N, C-alpha and C positions, 0 to 999 in steps of 0.2 A: 504494500500500500504506500502511496506517495501523496504529497499535497501539491495540487496544481491550483492556480488562481485564475479567476475570471472577473473581469471588471466591465461594468456597463459604462461606456464613455458618455452616453447621452448625445453623441454626435451622429447625425443621420447618415453621413457618407464618409468612409475612410479617405484620407488624403491630407494634403497640406492645409495649413490653417486658412489660406486664402482661396480655397477651392470652392467656396460657396456653401460649406457645411455650417450647421448651426446646432447648438445644444438643445436637446429636447427637455421639456419641463418634467416629463415622466421618466424617471431614472431609478434603477434598482439599487438598493442599499446606499442611497444618497451619493452614488458615484464612487463609493469605496470598494476596494477589492474584496472578493469573497473567497475564503479558503475551502477547497473541495478535497475531501478524502477519496482518492481515486484508486481503484484496484486494476483498472485497465483503460488504456487509451488506444483507440483504433482510428487510423487515417485511411480513407479509401477514395480513390479517384475512378470515375467512370469514363468510358470512351466518349469522345465528343461528337456524337451523332444521334439523330432521332431514328430509331429502328422501325418506325411505322412505314409499311410498304406503300409505294406509290400506286394508287388505284389504277387498274388497267395495264400495268407494266409487266404482268406475268402472262405468258401464253403457253398453251400446251399443244400447239400444232406440231406434229412430228416428234418433238421431244420436250421434256419439261424444262422450263427456264425459271430461275429464281426471280422474285420481284425486285425491283430497284428500291434502294433505301434513300431516305433523305439525310443529307449531311448538313443539317441546319441548326441543330440544338447543341447547347453546351451544358454539360453536367459538372458543376463545381464539386471539388472534393468534400466529402462528409467526414466529420470528426465525431466519434461517439465516445463519450466518457461514461464509464461505469463506476459508481461509487457507493459508499455505505455511510449511514449515520447511526450512531449508537443512541438508543433511546434511554438507556440506563447507565449510570456511572458505576464506579468501583464500589461494590457492596461492602467491602471491608473498611472503607474510610468514611463515606458520607451517607450510608444507607441506600435505599432504593431511589436514587436521585437521577434527574435528567443529566446526561453528559454535557459538560461545558466546553466551549470553544477555546482551544489553546494553541491552534496551529500557527506557526510562522510569526508569532508575536501578535496575531489578531486575537483580541479578547472579547469583542462584541460585534454584533451586526444590528441592522435596523429591522424590526419586526413589522407586522401588518399595521400597527398603529404608529409607525415611524418613530419608535422609541428604542433606545439601546437595550439589547438583551444578549446574554452569553449562553443561552440554552441552544444547544446544537440542533435540536429537532425543529427549531424555528427556521433553519436553513431551507426547509421544504417550501416555505412561502416565497423565499428569494428565487429558488430554482424555477418555481412556477411563473413568477413575475418576469424572469429573463426571457421567456417565450412571448411576452406580450408587449414589452417596451420597444420603441422604434430605433433607438440608438444601436450602433454596432458594438460588439463586445470584443475585448482583448483577452486572449487565452495565453497564459505564460507560466513558466516556472519562475520562482523568485531568485533566479541566479542567471548568469550569462556565461556559462561554460559549456563546452561542446560534449555534454554527456546525456543529452535528452533529445527526443524526437522534435520538439518544437524549435530547438536551436538550429537543427538542420533544415527545417521547413519554414521557419518563421522569418520575420523581417524586423528592421528597426525603422521607426519614423519619429517625427517630432512630438508625438503624443507620448511623453514619457510616463512611466508608471511608478508611483511612489518615489519620484525623484531619480529614477534610473531608467535607462533606455534598454530594457530587456528585449530580447528577441521574442516576438509574439505573433500569434495568428489573429487576423481580423475575421471575426465570425458573426453569423446570425444564428440565433437559436431556433431550430425548426420544430423541436418537440421535446417533451419530457414525459417519462413514465416512472411511477413510484410504486414499489411493491413492499408490503409488510407481511411477513410470515408469522402467524400466531404462534406463541410459545418461544419466540426468539427475541433477542434484544437489539436486532439490527433491522434497519429499513434500507432497502436497496433501491437505487435509482439509475436511470439512464438519461443522459442529456445528449441530444443529437444536434449538432451544429453544422452549418454549411459555410465554407470559406468564402469570404468577400474579398475581392482582389485588391481594393484600394487603388491608389494612384501613384 
């Protein structure tokens, strides 16, 4: 398990500051980074064509011919994050308590009432909200060394994160699914993002 960070920039379009972008008033976690406990990161790119056959382009006179395909669509890469949230803390220290956020120096997030909370289960509200806000998101590790996938795939731009220009991916959140299995203390989630090219 590792910690990866996602930040809602509130900016509608990735690019330089003078590219006509503007901040959105609706922003997740007040624009602060969100630490995600991730057990798997998957990057997948599809081939850049629409495989819908062209109507009337297939004939069967004499011998079968395959239909023509349209080379007109672009499939951006998809990044799928699989993570877990503990619903209970250490039973030996604080009793049957909700687990607290302690990752990477982050101690609190904004809940649905826009107040600070350190309860990790409140992260579910933020994950859901990421799929509804208009601004693009930055996905990154909180380091800039060549030992992770985002370093190899990511970029640097003038939108620095927490004062540092980490290599990051510009993404849009396409979907979220959350699963809780009764009798366990874990909630599992999948966050599906699509790469936004920027400028």
